[in-house]
PALOVEX-735752 format. One line per 8 residues: for each residue x, y, z of C-alpha. Coordinates in steps of 0.2 Angstrom, whole numbers. Each point is the difference from the previous one (the first is absolute). Last residue first. Layout:
<rs>
X,Y,Z  ...
</rs>
This chain:
<rs>
16,-374,189  -15,-10,7  -12,-10,-10  -16,-7,6  -11,15,-6  12,14,-3  11,4,15  14,12,-1
14,1,13  12,15,2  14,2,13  8,17,2  16,3,9  6,17,5  17,7,6  4,15,10
11,16,2  14,-2,-13  11,15,1  16,-11,2  -4,-11,-15  18,1,-7  5,-9,16  -9,-16,-6
2,-14,12  2,11,15  -16,10,-6  -9,-17,-1  4,-4,18  -5,17,6  -17,-4,-8  -12,1,15
-12,12,-10  -11,-14,-5  -16,0,-11  -11,-15,-4  -15,0,-12  -11,-15,-3  -11,0,-16  -16,-10,-3
-8,0,-17  -17,-8,-2  -6,-4,-18  -16,-1,-10  2,18,-7  1,7,17  6,-2,18  14,9,8
8,-5,17  13,11,9  12,-5,13  11,9,13  17,-3,9  12,12,9  16,-7,6
</rs>
């Protein structure tokens, strides 16, 4: 699994994004045979901080 993170600042906020990529998805192809050509899956988590508020 590959992971990376990006941080953007501007307009009074901070945005943090975490990206995860996996090519170890045989289990997913077994569950969904119609996805036989699927090569990878990606997940992105995003967090935005404005002052004391996190969303």
